[in-house]
N, CA, C and O atoms as CSV, one atom per row, in Angstrom:
chain,resi,resn,atom,element,x,y,z
A,1,MET,N,N,-4.784,0.590,-25.705
A,1,MET,CA,C,-4.428,-0.595,-24.848
A,1,MET,C,C,-2.999,-0.778,-24.507
A,1,MET,O,O,-2.591,-0.988,-23.364
A,2,GLY,N,N,-2.163,-0.673,-25.712
A,2,GLY,CA,C,-0.589,-0.941,-25.787
A,2,GLY,C,C,-0.024,0.047,-24.732
A,2,GLY,O,O,0.901,-0.344,-24.020
A,3,ALA,N,N,-0.551,1.389,-24.573
A,3,ALA,CA,C,-0.069,2.314,-23.662
A,3,ALA,C,C,-0.308,2.076,-22.217
A,3,ALA,O,O,0.527,2.403,-21.375
A,4,ALA,N,N,-1.614,1.421,-21.872
A,4,ALA,CA,C,-1.977,0.861,-20.750
A,4,ALA,C,C,-0.946,-0.139,-20.302
A,4,ALA,O,O,-0.412,-0.099,-19.194
A,5,LEU,N,N,-0.712,-0.993,-21.183
A,5,LEU,CA,C,0.185,-2.374,-20.826
A,5,LEU,C,C,1.632,-1.808,-20.569
A,5,LEU,O,O,2.324,-2.128,-19.603
A,6,ARG,N,N,1.980,-0.976,-21.502
A,6,ARG,CA,C,3.516,-0.413,-21.203
A,6,ARG,C,C,3.683,0.229,-19.902
A,6,ARG,O,O,4.696,0.088,-19.216
A,7,SER,N,N,2.513,1.047,-19.523
A,7,SER,CA,C,2.792,1.987,-18.371
A,7,SER,C,C,2.409,0.975,-17.055
A,7,SER,O,O,2.470,1.476,-15.932
A,8,THR,N,N,2.099,-0.144,-17.169
A,8,THR,CA,C,1.885,-0.983,-16.097
A,8,THR,C,C,2.757,-2.013,-15.771
A,8,THR,O,O,2.905,-2.388,-14.608
A,9,LEU,N,N,3.486,-2.612,-16.945
A,9,LEU,CA,C,4.251,-3.595,-16.795
A,9,LEU,C,C,5.922,-3.070,-16.511
A,9,LEU,O,O,6.304,-1.913,-16.684
A,10,ARG,N,N,6.665,-4.053,-16.105
A,10,ARG,CA,C,8.102,-3.565,-15.904
A,10,ARG,C,C,8.963,-3.663,-17.250
A,10,ARG,O,O,8.466,-4.239,-18.218
A,11,ASP,N,N,10.173,-3.142,-17.326
A,11,ASP,CA,C,10.723,-3.085,-18.541
A,11,ASP,C,C,11.356,-4.454,-18.771
A,11,ASP,O,O,11.880,-4.639,-19.870
A,12,SER,N,N,11.372,-5.518,-17.793
A,12,SER,CA,C,11.740,-7.024,-18.017
A,12,SER,C,C,10.543,-7.852,-18.580
A,12,SER,O,O,10.743,-9.023,-18.902
A,13,ASP,N,N,9.236,-7.259,-18.720
A,13,ASP,CA,C,8.218,-7.998,-19.127
A,13,ASP,C,C,7.899,-7.920,-20.336
A,13,ASP,O,O,8.289,-6.894,-20.893
A,14,PHE,N,N,7.152,-8.860,-21.138
A,14,PHE,CA,C,6.973,-8.987,-22.491
A,14,PHE,C,C,5.474,-8.997,-22.680
A,14,PHE,O,O,4.769,-9.669,-21.927
A,15,VAL,N,N,4.995,-8.320,-23.599
A,15,VAL,CA,C,3.534,-8.426,-24.001
A,15,VAL,C,C,3.630,-8.400,-25.604
A,15,VAL,O,O,4.384,-7.718,-26.299
A,16,GLY,N,N,2.606,-9.381,-26.019
A,16,GLY,CA,C,2.590,-9.376,-27.597
A,16,GLY,C,C,1.158,-9.833,-27.774
A,16,GLY,O,O,0.609,-10.496,-26.893
A,17,ARG,N,N,0.534,-9.487,-28.908
A,17,ARG,CA,C,-0.726,-9.884,-29.489
A,17,ARG,C,C,-0.567,-11.357,-29.650
A,17,ARG,O,O,0.388,-11.886,-30.217
A,18,ASN,N,N,-1.758,-12.093,-29.009
A,18,ASN,CA,C,-1.743,-13.538,-29.534
A,18,ASN,C,C,-2.928,-14.144,-30.084
A,18,ASN,O,O,-3.470,-15.227,-29.865
A,19,GLY,N,N,-3.240,-13.044,-30.963
A,19,GLY,CA,C,-4.766,-13.362,-31.680
A,19,GLY,C,C,-5.518,-12.047,-31.806
A,19,GLY,O,O,-4.995,-10.993,-31.444
A,20,GLY,N,N,-6.669,-12.100,-32.286
A,20,GLY,CA,C,-7.479,-10.826,-32.384
A,20,GLY,C,C,-7.558,-10.006,-31.231
A,20,GLY,O,O,-7.041,-8.900,-31.385
A,21,GLU,N,N,-8.084,-10.244,-30.060
A,21,GLU,CA,C,-8.185,-9.272,-28.992
A,21,GLU,C,C,-7.589,-10.184,-27.723
A,21,GLU,O,O,-8.149,-10.123,-26.628
A,22,GLU,N,N,-6.661,-10.859,-27.894
A,22,GLU,CA,C,-5.923,-11.788,-26.797
A,22,GLU,C,C,-4.470,-11.073,-26.862
A,22,GLU,O,O,-4.046,-10.630,-27.929
A,23,PHE,N,N,-3.744,-10.989,-25.675
A,23,PHE,CA,C,-2.535,-10.699,-25.496
A,23,PHE,C,C,-1.778,-11.768,-24.618
A,23,PHE,O,O,-2.388,-12.275,-23.676
A,24,ALA,N,N,-0.598,-12.098,-24.859
A,24,ALA,CA,C,0.333,-12.922,-24.136
A,24,ALA,C,C,1.212,-11.971,-23.318
A,24,ALA,O,O,1.920,-11.131,-23.874
A,25,ILE,N,N,1.155,-12.121,-21.945
A,25,ILE,CA,C,2.281,-11.257,-21.089
A,25,ILE,C,C,3.157,-12.413,-20.502
A,25,ILE,O,O,2.749,-13.513,-20.129
A,26,VAL,N,N,4.492,-11.927,-20.494
A,26,VAL,CA,C,5.415,-12.906,-19.793
A,26,VAL,C,C,6.007,-11.920,-18.762
A,26,VAL,O,O,6.498,-10.825,-19.039
A,27,LEU,N,N,5.876,-12.538,-17.370
A,27,LEU,CA,C,6.380,-11.803,-16.436
A,27,LEU,C,C,7.521,-12.544,-15.746
A,27,LEU,O,O,7.233,-13.337,-14.850
A,28,PRO,N,N,9.039,-12.314,-16.159
A,28,PRO,CA,C,9.960,-13.256,-15.630
A,28,PRO,C,C,10.140,-13.035,-14.317
A,28,PRO,O,O,10.085,-11.902,-13.841
A,29,GLY,N,N,10.377,-14.138,-13.595
A,29,GLY,CA,C,10.668,-14.249,-12.171
A,29,GLY,C,C,9.640,-13.904,-11.329
A,29,GLY,O,O,9.918,-13.579,-10.174
A,30,THR,N,N,8.297,-13.922,-11.774
A,30,THR,CA,C,7.160,-13.657,-10.964
A,30,THR,C,C,6.397,-14.878,-10.642
A,30,THR,O,O,5.969,-15.639,-11.509
A,31,GLU,N,N,6.227,-15.059,-9.282
A,31,GLU,CA,C,5.461,-16.228,-8.706
A,31,GLU,C,C,3.868,-15.983,-9.157
A,31,GLU,O,O,3.546,-15.131,-9.985
A,32,VAL,N,N,2.998,-16.801,-8.529
A,32,VAL,CA,C,1.457,-16.786,-8.930
A,32,VAL,C,C,0.987,-15.439,-8.124
A,32,VAL,O,O,0.313,-14.592,-8.709
A,33,ALA,N,N,1.325,-15.298,-6.919
A,33,ALA,CA,C,0.709,-13.992,-6.346
A,33,ALA,C,C,1.032,-12.692,-7.000
A,33,ALA,O,O,0.251,-11.740,-7.010
A,34,GLY,N,N,2.372,-12.692,-7.619
A,34,GLY,CA,C,2.698,-11.447,-8.125
A,34,GLY,C,C,1.969,-11.467,-9.454
A,34,GLY,O,O,1.574,-10.347,-9.778
A,35,ALA,N,N,1.661,-12.511,-10.376
A,35,ALA,CA,C,0.951,-12.487,-11.531
A,35,ALA,C,C,-0.232,-11.946,-11.229
A,35,ALA,O,O,-0.726,-10.982,-11.813
A,36,VAL,N,N,-0.809,-12.666,-10.137
A,36,VAL,CA,C,-2.283,-12.234,-9.838
A,36,VAL,C,C,-2.398,-10.627,-9.563
A,36,VAL,O,O,-3.328,-9.938,-9.982
A,37,ALA,N,N,-1.401,-10.188,-8.863
A,37,ALA,CA,C,-1.544,-8.698,-8.580
A,37,ALA,C,C,-1.232,-7.893,-9.921
A,37,ALA,O,O,-1.917,-6.927,-10.256
A,38,ALA,N,N,-0.247,-8.318,-10.598
A,38,ALA,CA,C,-0.042,-7.527,-11.967
A,38,ALA,C,C,-1.465,-7.568,-12.833
A,38,ALA,O,O,-1.895,-6.538,-13.351
A,39,ALA,N,N,-2.081,-8.700,-12.935
A,39,ALA,CA,C,-3.466,-8.992,-13.609
A,39,ALA,C,C,-4.392,-8.028,-13.187
A,39,ALA,O,O,-5.077,-7.415,-14.006
A,40,GLU,N,N,-4.475,-7.833,-11.915
A,40,GLU,CA,C,-5.667,-7.016,-11.099
A,40,GLU,C,C,-5.198,-5.554,-11.488
A,40,GLU,O,O,-6.038,-4.724,-11.836
A,41,THR,N,N,-3.815,-5.237,-11.424
A,41,THR,CA,C,-3.506,-3.826,-11.831
A,41,THR,C,C,-3.882,-3.605,-13.226
A,41,THR,O,O,-4.573,-2.618,-13.480
A,42,LEU,N,N,-3.519,-4.395,-14.169
A,42,LEU,CA,C,-3.644,-4.352,-15.501
A,42,LEU,C,C,-5.490,-4.331,-15.871
A,42,LEU,O,O,-5.981,-3.744,-16.836
A,43,ARG,N,N,-6.103,-4.955,-15.053
A,43,ARG,CA,C,-7.488,-5.009,-15.189
A,43,ARG,C,C,-8.044,-3.528,-14.811
A,43,ARG,O,O,-8.936,-2.985,-15.464
A,44,ALA,N,N,-7.428,-2.952,-13.707
A,44,ALA,CA,C,-8.110,-1.577,-13.297
A,44,ALA,C,C,-7.529,-0.476,-14.061
A,44,ALA,O,O,-8.104,0.612,-14.110
A,45,THR,N,N,-6.340,-0.708,-14.707
A,45,THR,CA,C,-5.749,0.253,-15.812
A,45,THR,C,C,-6.597,0.363,-16.803
A,45,THR,O,O,-7.029,1.454,-17.177
A,46,ILE,N,N,-6.977,-0.957,-17.421
A,46,ILE,CA,C,-7.810,-1.117,-18.579
A,46,ILE,C,C,-8.962,-0.445,-18.357
A,46,ILE,O,O,-9.362,0.399,-19.160
A,47,ALA,N,N,-9.652,-0.768,-17.179
A,47,ALA,CA,C,-11.138,-0.305,-16.821
A,47,ALA,C,C,-11.045,1.452,-16.806
A,47,ALA,O,O,-12.059,2.125,-16.989
A,48,ASP,N,N,-9.903,1.980,-16.603
A,48,ASP,CA,C,-9.829,3.484,-16.539
A,48,ASP,C,C,-9.660,4.143,-17.897
A,48,ASP,O,O,-9.774,5.362,-18.029
A,49,ILE,N,N,-9.411,3.399,-18.810
A,49,ILE,CA,C,-9.362,3.769,-20.214
A,49,ILE,C,C,-10.478,4.406,-20.692
A,49,ILE,O,O,-11.503,3.731,-20.782
A,50,SER,N,N,-10.508,5.856,-21.103
A,50,SER,CA,C,-11.545,6.410,-21.602
A,50,SER,C,C,-11.230,6.769,-23.188
A,50,SER,O,O,-10.155,7.204,-23.601
A,51,LEU,N,N,-12.286,6.518,-23.904
A,51,LEU,CA,C,-12.210,6.736,-25.469
A,51,LEU,C,C,-12.902,8.118,-25.687
A,51,LEU,O,O,-14.108,8.136,-25.438
A,52,PRO,N,N,-12.313,9.302,-26.121
A,52,PRO,CA,C,-13.140,10.308,-26.624
A,52,PRO,C,C,-14.281,10.147,-27.577
A,52,PRO,O,O,-14.075,9.674,-28.694
A,53,GLY,N,N,-15.520,10.532,-27.175
A,53,GLY,CA,C,-16.785,10.354,-27.978
A,53,GLY,C,C,-17.378,8.963,-27.851
A,53,GLY,O,O,-18.352,8.722,-28.565
A,54,LEU,N,N,-16.942,8.046,-27.069
A,54,LEU,CA,C,-17.332,6.813,-26.945
A,54,LEU,C,C,-17.506,6.618,-25.314
A,54,LEU,O,O,-16.644,7.034,-24.540
A,55,HIS,N,N,-18.719,5.937,-24.859
A,55,HIS,CA,C,-19.137,5.729,-23.658
A,55,HIS,C,C,-18.936,4.044,-23.641
A,55,HIS,O,O,-19.873,3.262,-23.806
A,56,LEU,N,N,-17.815,3.723,-23.457
A,56,LEU,CA,C,-17.600,1.977,-23.374
A,56,LEU,C,C,-16.978,1.841,-22.069
A,56,LEU,O,O,-16.182,2.679,-21.645
A,57,ASP,N,N,-17.356,0.707,-21.362
A,57,ASP,CA,C,-16.786,-0.035,-20.262
A,57,ASP,C,C,-15.850,-1.070,-20.769
A,57,ASP,O,O,-16.239,-2.119,-21.281
A,58,LEU,N,N,-14.733,-0.778,-20.628
A,58,LEU,CA,C,-13.745,-1.651,-20.928
A,58,LEU,C,C,-13.431,-2.662,-19.928
A,58,LEU,O,O,-13.383,-2.237,-18.774
A,59,THR,N,N,-13.194,-3.962,-20.113
A,59,THR,CA,C,-12.986,-5.051,-19.226
A,59,THR,C,C,-11.781,-5.771,-19.870
A,59,THR,O,O,-11.405,-5.600,-21.030
A,60,ALA,N,N,-11.215,-6.619,-18.940
A,60,ALA,CA,C,-10.174,-7.510,-19.382
A,60,ALA,C,C,-10.201,-8.764,-18.501
A,60,ALA,O,O,-10.208,-8.639,-17.277
A,61,SER,N,N,-10.215,-9.976,-19.089
A,61,SER,CA,C,-9.966,-11.190,-18.331
A,61,SER,C,C,-8.422,-11.740,-18.640
A,61,SER,O,O,-7.734,-11.498,-19.632
A,62,PHE,N,N,-8.089,-12.570,-17.457
A,62,PHE,CA,C,-6.802,-12.984,-17.383
A,62,PHE,C,C,-6.785,-14.474,-17.140
A,62,PHE,O,O,-7.626,-14.986,-16.401
A,63,GLY,N,N,-5.825,-15.203,-17.760
A,63,GLY,CA,C,-5.533,-16.654,-17.486
A,63,GLY,C,C,-4.062,-16.643,-17.001
A,63,GLY,O,O,-3.223,-15.988,-17.619
A,64,ILE,N,N,-3.771,-17.300,-15.997
A,64,ILE,CA,C,-2.527,-17.225,-15.292
A,64,ILE,C,C,-1.767,-18.695,-15.136
A,64,ILE,O,O,-2.287,-19.579,-14.455
A,65,ALA,N,N,-0.734,-18.857,-15.689
A,65,ALA,CA,C,-0.077,-20.256,-15.357
A,65,ALA,C,C,1.608,-19.759,-15.242
A,65,ALA,O,O,2.204,-19.019,-16.025
A,66,THR,N,N,2.023,-20.276,-14.282
A,66,THR,CA,C,3.496,-19.777,-14.024
A,66,THR,C,C,4.622,-21.147,-14.026
A,66,THR,O,O,4.324,-22.325,-13.831
A,67,TYR,N,N,5.732,-20.680,-14.257
A,67,TYR,CA,C,7.059,-21.527,-14.327
A,67,TYR,C,C,7.734,-21.484,-13.008
A,67,TYR,O,O,8.075,-20.427,-12.479
A,68,PRO,N,N,7.905,-22.566,-12.531
A,68,PRO,CA,C,7.726,-23.860,-12.761
A,68,PRO,C,C,6.435,-24.440,-12.161
A,68,PRO,O,O,6.141,-25.618,-12.363
A,69,ASP,N,N,5.646,-23.608,-11.411
A,69,ASP,CA,C,4.699,-24.142,-10.698
A,69,ASP,C,C,3.410,-24.896,-11.479
A,69,ASP,O,O,2.761,-25.818,-10.986
A,70,HIS,N,N,3.194,-24.331,-12.737
A,70,HIS,CA,C,2.317,-25.207,-13.403
A,70,HIS,C,C,2.848,-25.940,-14.644
A,70,HIS,O,O,2.155,-26.787,-15.207
A,71,ALA,N,N,4.185,-25.586,-15.106
A,71,ALA,CA,C,4.634,-26.366,-16.162
A,71,ALA,C,C,5.983,-25.931,-16.267
A,71,ALA,O,O,6.462,-24.997,-15.623
A,72,LEU,N,N,6.599,-26.656,-17.124
A,72,LEU,CA,C,8.157,-26.545,-17.393
A,72,LEU,C,C,8.435,-26.291,-18.773
A,72,LEU,O,O,9.587,-26.110,-19.164
A,73,SER,N,N,7.288,-26.266,-19.648
A,73,SER,CA,C,7.703,-26.038,-20.977
A,73,SER,C,C,6.569,-24.870,-21.476
A,73,SER,O,O,5.457,-24.726,-20.968
A,74,THR,N,N,7.111,-24.105,-22.554
A,74,THR,CA,C,6.277,-22.970,-22.873
A,74,THR,C,C,4.688,-23.327,-23.288
A,74,THR,O,O,3.673,-22.739,-22.915
A,75,GLU,N,N,4.809,-24.474,-24.174
A,75,GLU,CA,C,3.804,-24.925,-24.719
A,75,GLU,C,C,2.615,-25.235,-23.673
A,75,GLU,O,O,1.440,-24.908,-23.843
A,76,ARG,N,N,3.095,-25.871,-22.647
A,76,ARG,CA,C,2.129,-26.269,-21.671
A,76,ARG,C,C,1.798,-24.923,-20.839
A,76,ARG,O,O,0.630,-24.773,-20.480
A,77,LEU,N,N,2.628,-24.064,-20.553
A,77,LEU,CA,C,2.352,-22.942,-19.877
A,77,LEU,C,C,1.339,-22.319,-20.567
A,77,LEU,O,O,0.363,-22.014,-19.882
A,78,GLU,N,N,1.302,-22.011,-21.898
A,78,GLU,CA,C,0.380,-21.187,-22.728
A,78,GLU,C,C,-0.862,-21.945,-22.918
A,78,GLU,O,O,-1.902,-21.332,-23.158
A,79,ARG,N,N,-0.844,-23.303,-22.828
A,79,ARG,CA,C,-2.016,-24.063,-22.773
A,79,ARG,C,C,-2.945,-23.898,-21.636
A,79,ARG,O,O,-4.167,-23.820,-21.765
A,80,LEU,N,N,-2.183,-23.839,-20.302
A,80,LEU,CA,C,-2.869,-23.733,-19.297
A,80,LEU,C,C,-3.510,-22.265,-19.046
A,80,LEU,O,O,-4.671,-22.024,-18.714
A,81,ALA,N,N,-2.569,-21.441,-19.264
A,81,ALA,CA,C,-3.155,-19.869,-19.318
A,81,ALA,C,C,-4.172,-19.811,-20.081
A,81,ALA,O,O,-5.127,-19.123,-19.721
A,82,ASP,N,N,-4.206,-20.403,-21.115
A,82,ASP,CA,C,-5.376,-20.239,-22.254
A,82,ASP,C,C,-6.657,-21.020,-21.660
A,82,ASP,O,O,-7.791,-20.600,-21.891
A,83,ALA,N,N,-6.461,-22.002,-21.000
A,83,ALA,CA,C,-7.568,-22.881,-20.397
A,83,ALA,C,C,-8.102,-21.925,-19.174
A,83,ALA,O,O,-9.310,-21.776,-18.990
A,84,ALA,N,N,-7.184,-21.332,-18.409
A,84,ALA,CA,C,-7.664,-20.346,-17.299
A,84,ALA,C,C,-8.406,-19.173,-17.787
A,84,ALA,O,O,-9.384,-18.697,-17.210
A,85,LEU,N,N,-7.855,-18.700,-18.959
A,85,LEU,CA,C,-8.547,-17.720,-19.640
A,85,LEU,C,C,-10.222,-17.967,-19.952
A,85,LEU,O,O,-11.145,-17.206,-19.661
A,86,TYR,N,N,-10.280,-19.137,-20.561
A,86,TYR,CA,C,-11.461,-19.729,-20.826
A,86,TYR,C,C,-12.378,-19.728,-19.728
A,86,TYR,O,O,-13.567,-19.426,-19.829
A,87,VAL,N,N,-11.857,-20.036,-18.787
A,87,VAL,CA,C,-12.737,-20.157,-17.477
A,87,VAL,C,C,-13.218,-18.832,-17.111
A,87,VAL,O,O,-14.390,-18.628,-16.794
A,88,ALA,N,N,-12.194,-17.802,-17.159
A,88,ALA,CA,C,-12.552,-16.407,-16.848
A,88,ALA,C,C,-13.629,-15.915,-17.613
A,88,ALA,O,O,-14.531,-15.270,-17.080
A,89,LYS,N,N,-13.607,-16.176,-18.862
A,89,LYS,CA,C,-14.658,-15.679,-19.770
A,89,LYS,C,C,-15.874,-16.265,-19.558
A,89,LYS,O,O,-16.886,-15.566,-19.605
A,90,ARG,N,N,-15.945,-17.588,-19.303
A,90,ARG,CA,C,-17.160,-18.298,-19.196
A,90,ARG,C,C,-17.912,-18.145,-17.528
A,90,ARG,O,O,-19.014,-18.527,-17.132
A,91,SER,N,N,-16.831,-17.448,-16.830
A,91,SER,CA,C,-17.494,-17.242,-15.551
A,91,SER,C,C,-17.949,-15.867,-15.398
A,91,SER,O,O,-18.274,-15.440,-14.290
A,92,GLY,N,N,-17.993,-15.112,-16.508
A,92,GLY,CA,C,-18.563,-13.688,-16.268
A,92,GLY,C,C,-17.626,-12.596,-16.721
A,92,GLY,O,O,-18.004,-11.425,-16.729
A,93,ARG,N,N,-16.395,-12.952,-17.104
A,93,ARG,CA,C,-15.355,-12.017,-17.626
A,93,ARG,C,C,-15.014,-10.997,-16.527
A,93,ARG,O,O,-15.596,-10.974,-15.442
A,94,ASN,N,N,-14.035,-10.160,-16.881
A,94,ASN,CA,C,-13.358,-9.231,-16.143
A,94,ASN,C,C,-13.021,-9.490,-14.841
A,94,ASN,O,O,-13.407,-8.870,-13.850
A,95,ARG,N,N,-12.034,-10.756,-14.898
A,95,ARG,CA,C,-11.623,-11.511,-13.696
A,95,ARG,C,C,-10.360,-12.009,-14.133
A,95,ARG,O,O,-9.902,-11.767,-15.250
A,96,VAL,N,N,-9.696,-12.817,-13.121
A,96,VAL,CA,C,-8.356,-13.362,-13.132
A,96,VAL,C,C,-8.723,-14.605,-12.696
A,96,VAL,O,O,-9.506,-14.720,-11.754
A,97,GLU,N,N,-8.138,-15.792,-13.407
A,97,GLU,CA,C,-8.056,-16.978,-13.129
A,97,GLU,C,C,-6.901,-17.640,-13.190
A,97,GLU,O,O,-6.113,-17.312,-14.076
A,98,VAL,N,N,-6.534,-18.754,-12.227
A,98,VAL,CA,C,-5.281,-19.225,-12.219
A,98,VAL,C,C,-5.488,-20.729,-12.388
A,98,VAL,O,O,-6.372,-21.366,-11.816
A,99,ALA,N,N,-4.440,-21.310,-13.365
A,99,ALA,CA,C,-4.501,-22.789,-13.556
A,99,ALA,C,C,-3.753,-23.375,-12.298
A,99,ALA,O,O,-2.882,-22.751,-11.692
A,100,THR,N,N,-4.147,-24.529,-12.000
A,100,THR,CA,C,-3.516,-25.151,-10.638
A,100,THR,C,C,-3.595,-26.706,-11.258
A,100,THR,O,O,-4.457,-27.024,-12.078
A,101,GLU,N,N,-2.597,-27.614,-10.762
A,101,GLU,CA,C,-2.491,-28.868,-11.061
A,101,GLU,C,C,-3.051,-29.523,-9.681
A,101,GLU,O,O,-2.406,-29.529,-8.633
A,102,THR,N,N,-4.243,-30.027,-9.828
A,102,THR,CA,C,-4.995,-30.790,-8.732
A,102,THR,C,C,-5.751,-31.653,-9.396
A,102,THR,O,O,-5.292,-32.382,-10.275
A,103,LEU,N,N,-7.083,-31.648,-9.003
A,103,LEU,CA,C,-8.109,-32.684,-9.676
A,103,LEU,C,C,-8.868,-31.936,-10.866
A,103,LEU,O,O,-9.031,-30.722,-10.981
A,104,GLU,N,N,-9.236,-32.815,-11.606
A,104,GLU,CA,C,-10.241,-32.488,-12.865
A,104,GLU,C,C,-11.673,-32.106,-12.400
A,104,GLU,O,O,-12.649,-32.826,-12.613
A,105,VAL,N,N,-11.720,-30.964,-11.775
A,105,VAL,CA,C,-13.128,-30.501,-11.249
A,105,VAL,C,C,-13.764,-29.549,-12.196
A,105,VAL,O,O,-14.934,-29.745,-12.525
A,106,ALA,N,N,-13.062,-28.475,-12.692
A,106,ALA,CA,C,-13.769,-27.393,-13.363
A,106,ALA,C,C,-13.998,-27.802,-14.798
A,106,ALA,O,O,-14.645,-26.981,-15.449
A,107,ARG,N,N,-13.620,-28.859,-15.417
A,107,ARG,CA,C,-13.785,-29.024,-16.875
A,107,ARG,C,C,-15.196,-29.269,-17.346
A,107,ARG,O,O,-15.976,-30.065,-16.823
A,108,GLU,N,N,-15.455,-28.465,-18.436
A,108,GLU,CA,C,-16.894,-28.737,-18.825
A,108,GLU,C,C,-16.839,-29.934,-19.600
A,108,GLU,O,O,-15.717,-30.288,-19.962
A,109,PRO,N,N,-17.981,-30.741,-19.983
A,109,PRO,CA,C,-17.745,-31.844,-20.744
A,109,PRO,C,C,-17.420,-31.526,-22.188
A,109,PRO,O,O,-16.883,-32.402,-22.865
A,110,GLU,N,N,-17.715,-30.291,-22.740
A,110,GLU,CA,C,-17.484,-30.142,-24.045
A,110,GLU,C,C,-15.757,-29.960,-24.227
A,110,GLU,O,O,-15.130,-30.074,-25.280
A,111,GLN,N,N,-15.283,-29.683,-23.039
A,111,GLN,CA,C,-13.742,-29.505,-23.147
A,111,GLN,C,C,-13.022,-30.830,-23.321
A,111,GLN,O,O,-11.921,-30.850,-23.871
A,112,LEU,N,N,-13.572,-31.881,-22.898
A,112,LEU,CA,C,-12.855,-33.233,-22.941
A,112,LEU,C,C,-12.364,-33.357,-24.284
A,112,LEU,O,O,-13.030,-33.023,-25.264
A,113,GLY,N,N,-11.061,-33.892,-24.346
A,113,GLY,CA,C,-10.579,-34.349,-25.789
A,113,GLY,C,C,-10.273,-33.033,-26.545
A,113,GLY,O,O,-10.182,-32.991,-27.772
A,114,GLN,N,N,-10.120,-31.973,-25.743
A,114,GLN,CA,C,-9.469,-30.684,-26.522
A,114,GLN,C,C,-8.106,-30.279,-26.207
A,114,GLN,O,O,-7.799,-29.095,-26.341
A,115,GLY,N,N,-7.318,-31.075,-25.832
A,115,GLY,CA,C,-5.848,-30.967,-25.522
A,115,GLY,C,C,-5.576,-30.585,-24.175
A,115,GLY,O,O,-4.399,-30.420,-23.853
A,116,LEU,N,N,-6.620,-30.394,-23.221
A,116,LEU,CA,C,-6.317,-30.014,-21.700
A,116,LEU,C,C,-5.766,-31.419,-21.032
A,116,LEU,O,O,-6.129,-32.545,-21.372
A,117,ASP,N,N,-4.935,-31.139,-20.142
A,117,ASP,CA,C,-4.531,-32.436,-19.499
A,117,ASP,C,C,-5.575,-32.751,-18.424
A,117,ASP,O,O,-6.298,-31.880,-17.942
A,118,PRO,N,N,-5.619,-34.123,-18.053
A,118,PRO,CA,C,-6.738,-34.539,-17.263
A,118,PRO,C,C,-6.428,-34.197,-15.800
A,118,PRO,O,O,-7.343,-34.171,-14.978
A,119,ASP,N,N,-5.235,-33.950,-15.476
A,119,ASP,CA,C,-4.711,-33.654,-14.024
A,119,ASP,C,C,-4.881,-32.000,-13.826
A,119,ASP,O,O,-4.156,-31.557,-12.934
A,120,ILE,N,N,-5.563,-31.196,-14.382
A,120,ILE,CA,C,-5.530,-29.995,-14.364
A,120,ILE,C,C,-7.024,-29.285,-13.873
A,120,ILE,O,O,-8.064,-29.542,-14.479
A,121,ASP,N,N,-6.990,-28.558,-12.946
A,121,ASP,CA,C,-8.140,-27.901,-12.311
A,121,ASP,C,C,-7.913,-26.582,-12.281
A,121,ASP,O,O,-6.800,-26.092,-12.095
A,122,LEU,N,N,-9.097,-25.857,-12.488
A,122,LEU,CA,C,-8.733,-24.329,-12.975
A,122,LEU,C,C,-9.712,-23.815,-11.792
A,122,LEU,O,O,-10.816,-24.319,-11.586
A,123,VAL,N,N,-9.177,-22.774,-11.061
A,123,VAL,CA,C,-9.788,-22.308,-9.892
A,123,VAL,C,C,-9.883,-20.808,-9.924
A,123,VAL,O,O,-8.991,-20.113,-10.411
A,124,HIS,N,N,-11.069,-20.287,-9.355
A,124,HIS,CA,C,-11.139,-18.755,-9.287
A,124,HIS,C,C,-10.566,-17.949,-8.317
A,124,HIS,O,O,-10.840,-18.224,-7.149
A,125,ILE,N,N,-9.864,-17.056,-8.533
A,125,ILE,CA,C,-9.302,-16.245,-7.543
A,125,ILE,C,C,-10.206,-15.083,-7.226
A,125,ILE,O,O,-10.309,-14.181,-8.057
A,126,PRO,N,N,-11.002,-15.023,-5.862
A,126,PRO,CA,C,-12.031,-14.045,-5.674
A,126,PRO,C,C,-11.350,-12.653,-5.775
A,126,PRO,O,O,-10.215,-12.434,-5.352
A,127,GLN,N,N,-12.224,-11.646,-6.434
A,127,GLN,CA,C,-11.847,-10.358,-6.451
A,127,GLN,C,C,-11.923,-9.607,-5.139
A,127,GLN,O,O,-12.738,-10.055,-4.333
A,128,GLY,N,N,-11.318,-8.692,-4.830
A,128,GLY,CA,C,-11.418,-7.969,-3.533
A,128,GLY,C,C,-11.104,-8.421,-2.299
A,128,GLY,O,O,-11.246,-7.690,-1.319
């Protein structure tokens, strides 16, 4: 996974493990469209990984939040990206989701009171 990430990202980008199977990726100077394109490229690169002796279909889900479009603080950016990732996983996985600041539409009742801002809507970016 590390080799796939390194081969796809720019030298100025940063990637680090953010928990068991989650990674945080920082793409300096990248707007939403560029982040979505990078995530889709990473998704395809990960899908192409083959492990000798194993027949696994590897997939990846991504949650995107950008500075300054979605937040000005790193804490809020991380929280919004994580919320978008949660939506990607709940929506079938192997997809890219982007956080947007609009109406509170996509939040599930069980998410209320879990630190998400009430003015955040998570939208799906269709693939293809």
